[in-house]
C-alpha positions as CSV (number, residue, x, y, z in Angstrom):
1,M,91.0,121.0,97.6
2,S,91.6,120.3,101.2
3,Q,88.5,120.1,103.3
4,N,90.3,121.9,106.1
5,L,91.3,125.0,104.2
6,S,89.4,128.1,105.2
7,K,89.4,131.3,103.1
8,A,91.6,132.9,105.8
9,D,94.3,130.1,105.5
10,A,95.3,130.8,101.9
11,P,96.8,134.2,102.4
12,S,98.8,133.0,105.4
13,I,100.1,130.0,103.5
14,L,100.9,132.1,100.4
15,R,102.8,134.8,102.4
16,T,106.5,135.5,102.1
17,V,108.6,134.6,105.2
18,S,111.9,136.1,106.3
19,F,115.1,134.9,104.8
20,E,115.9,133.3,108.2
21,Q,112.6,131.3,108.0
22,G,113.1,130.5,104.3
23,F,114.0,127.1,102.9
24,H,117.8,127.0,102.4
25,F,118.7,124.5,99.7
26,T,121.8,122.4,100.4
27,T,123.6,119.4,99.1
28,E,125.1,116.6,101.1
29,K,128.6,117.3,99.8
30,G,128.6,121.1,99.5
31,G,126.3,122.4,102.2
32,Y,124.3,125.6,101.5
33,I,124.3,126.3,97.8
34,G,123.2,130.0,98.0
35,I,119.6,129.4,97.1
36,T,116.7,130.2,99.5
37,A,113.0,130.1,99.0
38,T,110.7,132.4,101.0
39,S,107.2,131.4,99.8
40,I,105.5,128.6,98.0
41,S,105.7,130.4,94.7
42,D,109.4,131.1,95.3
43,F,109.9,127.5,96.3
44,L,108.3,126.4,93.0
45,M,110.6,128.6,90.9
46,K,113.8,127.5,92.8
47,L,112.8,123.8,92.6
48,E,112.7,124.1,88.8
49,T,116.3,125.1,88.6
50,V,118.1,124.0,91.7
51,D,120.8,121.3,91.3
52,V,119.1,117.9,91.4
53,D,121.6,116.8,94.1
54,S,119.8,119.2,96.4
55,V,116.4,117.6,95.6
56,L,117.9,114.2,96.2
57,F,119.4,115.3,99.5
58,H,116.3,117.1,101.0
59,Y,113.4,115.0,99.7
60,P,114.1,111.6,101.4
61,R,114.8,113.4,104.7
62,G,111.4,115.1,104.6
63,D,113.0,118.6,104.6
64,F,110.6,120.1,102.0
65,Q,107.6,118.7,103.7
66,K,108.7,119.9,107.2
67,W,109.3,123.5,106.0
68,I,106.0,123.6,104.1
69,Q,104.1,122.3,107.1
70,D,105.9,124.0,110.0
71,I,106.8,127.3,108.5
72,L,104.2,128.0,105.8
73,G,101.4,126.1,107.6
74,D,100.3,123.9,104.7
75,K,99.9,120.4,106.0
76,E,97.9,119.5,102.9
77,L,100.8,120.2,100.5
78,A,103.3,118.6,102.9
79,N,101.2,115.4,102.8
80,R,100.8,115.5,99.0
81,M,104.6,115.8,98.6
82,C,104.9,112.3,100.2
83,L,102.9,110.8,97.4
84,T,105.7,110.5,94.7
85,Q,106.5,107.3,92.9
86,P,109.2,105.4,94.8
87,N,112.5,104.8,93.1
88,S,112.0,107.6,90.6
89,S,115.0,109.1,88.8
90,A,116.2,112.4,90.1
91,E,114.5,114.4,87.3
92,K,111.3,112.4,87.5
93,L,111.2,113.1,91.2
94,R,111.7,116.8,90.6
95,N,109.0,116.9,88.0
96,Q,106.5,115.1,90.3
97,L,107.2,117.6,93.1
98,L,106.9,120.5,90.7
99,Q,103.5,119.2,89.5
100,I,102.3,118.7,93.1
101,V,103.4,122.2,94.2
102,R,102.1,123.9,91.1
103,K,98.7,122.3,91.5
104,R,98.5,123.3,95.2
105,L,99.6,126.9,94.4
106,I,96.8,127.3,91.9
107,E,94.3,125.9,94.5
108,L,95.5,128.4,97.1
109,Q,95.5,131.3,94.7
110,K,91.9,130.5,93.7
111,Q,90.9,130.2,97.4
112,K,92.5,133.6,98.2
113,L,90.2,135.4,95.7
């Protein structure tokens, strides 16, 4: 677990933000696809099913990491998301991201207790 995470940080990171502050999934070709995540747990659920074109659009641009760091305040998760294997297939990338987010969510939920 992150050395910098205090017991007070976990609830803040795990909170639900407004729709306006949520992560709005888009694709390069179609724009907003009608899916928005408003918390880490919501992001995890949406990431499981969102069109893989959206993952391929957002990840290389650092959009996921920026939202997680700037809006949710979880620099640790944002940094971990940068540690995927380069040149992964779309589904492999999605699975790596899911594993990283799922692990961090468990850590935060334990810290919150």
